[in-house]
PABAZA-958946 format. One record per residue (C-alpha): y, z, x; residue in one letter. Coordinates in steps of 0.25 Angstrom, whole numbers. Each point is the difference from the previous one (the first is absolute). Layout:
% residues N
<r y="Y" z="Z" x="X" residu="a"/>
...
This chain:
% residues 154
<r y="117" z="-987" x="233" residu="m"/>
<r y="-15" z="-2" x="3" residu="n"/>
<r y="-4" z="-14" x="4" residu="v"/>
<r y="-15" z="-5" x="1" residu="s"/>
<r y="-8" z="-13" x="1" residu="k"/>
<r y="-3" z="-3" x="-15" residu="a"/>
<r y="-14" z="0" x="-5" residu="t"/>
<r y="-7" z="-3" x="-13" residu="a"/>
<r y="3" z="14" x="-5" residu="k"/>
<r y="15" z="-4" x="1" residu="d"/>
<r y="-2" z="-13" x="-9" residu="l"/>
<r y="6" z="6" x="-13" residu="d"/>
<r y="13" z="5" x="8" residu="h"/>
<r y="1" z="-13" x="7" residu="l"/>
<r y="-1" z="-8" x="-13" residu="l"/>
<r y="12" z="8" x="-5" residu="e"/>
<r y="8" z="-2" x="12" residu="l"/>
<r y="-3" z="-15" x="1" residu="v"/>
<r y="4" z="-2" x="-14" residu="a"/>
<r y="13" z="7" x="2" residu="e"/>
<r y="2" z="-9" x="13" residu="y"/>
<r y="-3" z="-13" x="-8" residu="q"/>
<r y="9" z="4" x="-11" residu="e"/>
<r y="12" z="2" x="9" residu="q"/>
<r y="-2" z="-12" x="8" residu="e"/>
<r y="8" z="-11" x="-7" residu="e"/>
<r y="-8" z="-12" x="6" residu="s"/>
<r y="-14" z="6" x="-2" residu="a"/>
<r y="-9" z="-2" x="-12" residu="d"/>
<r y="-5" z="13" x="-7" residu="v"/>
<r y="-15" z="0" x="2" residu="i"/>
<r y="-10" z="7" x="-9" residu="d"/>
<r y="-7" z="13" x="5" residu="d"/>
<r y="-14" z="-8" x="1" residu="e"/>
<r y="6" z="-10" x="10" residu="v"/>
<r y="7" z="10" x="8" residu="n"/>
<r y="-12" z="9" x="0" residu="a"/>
<r y="-9" z="-11" x="5" residu="a"/>
<r y="10" z="-4" x="11" residu="y"/>
<r y="2" z="15" x="5" residu="l"/>
<r y="-15" z="3" x="0" residu="k"/>
<r y="-3" z="-13" x="8" residu="g"/>
<r y="11" z="3" x="10" residu="f"/>
<r y="-4" z="15" x="2" residu="m"/>
<r y="-14" z="-3" x="2" residu="s"/>
<r y="2" z="-10" x="11" residu="d"/>
<r y="6" z="6" x="12" residu="p"/>
<r y="2" z="-14" x="6" residu="q"/>
<r y="11" z="-2" x="-10" residu="q"/>
<r y="8" z="12" x="4" residu="g"/>
<r y="4" z="13" x="-7" residu="a"/>
<r y="7" z="6" x="-12" residu="i"/>
<r y="7" z="13" x="2" residu="f"/>
<r y="4" z="9" x="-11" residu="i"/>
<r y="11" z="11" x="0" residu="g"/>
<r y="-1" z="12" x="-8" residu="r"/>
<r y="9" z="12" x="-2" residu="t"/>
<r y="-6" z="14" x="4" residu="s"/>
<r y="-4" z="2" x="-14" residu="s"/>
<r y="-8" z="-13" x="0" residu="g"/>
<r y="9" z="-9" x="-8" residu="q"/>
<r y="0" z="-15" x="5" residu="p"/>
<r y="13" z="-5" x="4" residu="v"/>
<r y="-2" z="-12" x="8" residu="g"/>
<r y="-9" z="-10" x="8" residu="f"/>
<r y="0" z="-9" x="11" residu="m"/>
<r y="-9" z="-12" x="3" residu="t"/>
<r y="-3" z="-5" x="14" residu="v"/>
<r y="-8" z="-13" x="1" residu="h"/>
<r y="-7" z="-5" x="12" residu="l"/>
<r y="3" z="-14" x="1" residu="e"/>
<r y="-7" z="-10" x="9" residu="p"/>
<r y="9" z="-6" x="11" residu="s"/>
<r y="-5" z="-11" x="9" residu="t"/>
<r y="12" z="1" x="9" residu="l"/>
<r y="-5" z="15" x="3" residu="r"/>
<r y="-15" z="-3" x="-2" residu="a"/>
<r y="0" z="13" x="-8" residu="a"/>
<r y="3" z="6" x="-14" residu="r"/>
<r y="14" z="6" x="0" residu="l"/>
<r y="5" z="10" x="-9" residu="p"/>
<r y="11" z="-4" x="-10" residu="r"/>
<r y="7" z="10" x="-9" residu="l"/>
<r y="-1" z="-8" x="-14" residu="l"/>
<r y="4" z="11" x="-10" residu="d"/>
<r y="8" z="13" x="0" residu="i"/>
<r y="3" z="6" x="-13" residu="f"/>
<r y="6" z="14" x="-3" residu="v"/>
<r y="2" z="4" x="-15" residu="s"/>
<r y="15" z="1" x="-3" residu="e"/>
<r y="1" z="15" x="-2" residu="p"/>
<r y="-6" z="2" x="14" residu="h"/>
<r y="9" z="-10" x="8" residu="r"/>
<r y="10" z="4" x="10" residu="r"/>
<r y="-8" z="13" x="4" residu="q"/>
<r y="-8" z="-6" x="12" residu="g"/>
<r y="-12" z="-4" x="-8" residu="s"/>
<r y="1" z="-15" x="5" residu="g"/>
<r y="2" z="5" x="14" residu="k"/>
<r y="-12" z="9" x="-1" residu="q"/>
<r y="-9" z="-12" x="-5" residu="l"/>
<r y="5" z="-9" x="11" residu="l"/>
<r y="-3" z="11" x="11" residu="d"/>
<r y="-14" z="1" x="-5" residu="h"/>
<r y="-2" z="-15" x="0" residu="a"/>
<r y="6" z="0" x="14" residu="i"/>
<r y="-10" z="11" x="5" residu="r"/>
<r y="-12" z="-7" x="-7" residu="w"/>
<r y="4" z="-14" x="7" residu="a"/>
<r y="1" z="7" x="14" residu="r"/>
<r y="-14" z="7" x="-3" residu="e"/>
<r y="-5" z="-14" x="-3" residu="q"/>
<r y="5" z="-4" x="14" residu="k"/>
<r y="10" z="-10" x="-6" residu="h"/>
<r y="12" z="-3" x="9" residu="q"/>
<r y="10" z="-3" x="-12" residu="e"/>
<r y="3" z="1" x="-15" residu="l"/>
<r y="7" z="-11" x="-7" residu="v"/>
<r y="6" z="-1" x="-13" residu="w"/>
<r y="9" z="-10" x="-8" residu="f"/>
<r y="10" z="4" x="-11" residu="i"/>
<r y="8" z="-9" x="-10" residu="g"/>
<r y="14" z="-3" x="5" residu="n"/>
<r y="5" z="6" x="-14" residu="m"/>
<r y="-7" z="13" x="2" residu="n"/>
<r y="12" z="8" x="5" residu="l"/>
<r y="-7" z="13" x="-2" residu="t"/>
<r y="-12" z="-4" x="9" residu="a"/>
<r y="10" z="-6" x="10" residu="q"/>
<r y="8" z="13" x="1" residu="l"/>
<r y="-13" z="8" x="1" residu="f"/>
<r y="-6" z="-8" x="12" residu="f"/>
<r y="13" z="-2" x="7" residu="d"/>
<r y="2" z="15" x="1" residu="a"/>
<r y="-13" z="2" x="7" residu="l"/>
<r y="1" z="1" x="15" residu="e"/>
<r y="-8" z="-10" x="8" residu="g"/>
<r y="-1" z="-10" x="-11" residu="v"/>
<r y="4" z="-14" x="3" residu="d"/>
<r y="2" z="-12" x="-9" residu="q"/>
<r y="-9" z="-11" x="4" residu="t"/>
<r y="9" z="-12" x="-4" residu="g"/>
<r y="-12" z="-6" x="-8" residu="w"/>
<r y="3" z="-6" x="-14" residu="l"/>
<r y="-9" z="1" x="-11" residu="g"/>
<r y="-4" z="-12" x="-9" residu="y"/>
<r y="-9" z="-1" x="-13" residu="s"/>
<r y="-4" z="-12" x="-8" residu="l"/>
<r y="-4" z="2" x="-14" residu="r"/>
<r y="-13" z="-8" x="-1" residu="l"/>
<r y="2" z="-3" x="-15" residu="d"/>
<r y="11" z="-10" x="4" residu="r"/>
<r y="0" z="-14" x="6" residu="e"/>
<r y="7" z="-2" x="14" residu="l"/>
């Protein structure tokens, strides 16, 4: 698989992958292409936000993507890379594609002089847990994730 940083020329393929990703995630709303396109264009045009990586077969077929957001951290007085999304199309799973996307993101983060790459996954996402637990040198942080739906009262 070939992995590269996504650019505007990758938009159509990213939209296909993102739509598939959103359809497979039970808790996600399926968002129309115009909204997804606006988000992706804005993200790709601002290096302060991070990077999107796209993986393709040797024939150029898109098979997956990964987003790494650069989140501000007052504790570290810096922007820290956080792996936010990793997705590989069903027919290309368990073939090393996810690992290749992650390896590319790690190289990118090191080139940017970051000291660590962090990510959070749902505690019900056993596939992701098995994937990350199998990686050498990866430690669980002990952080718990919370979210608050703002359309509800506390």
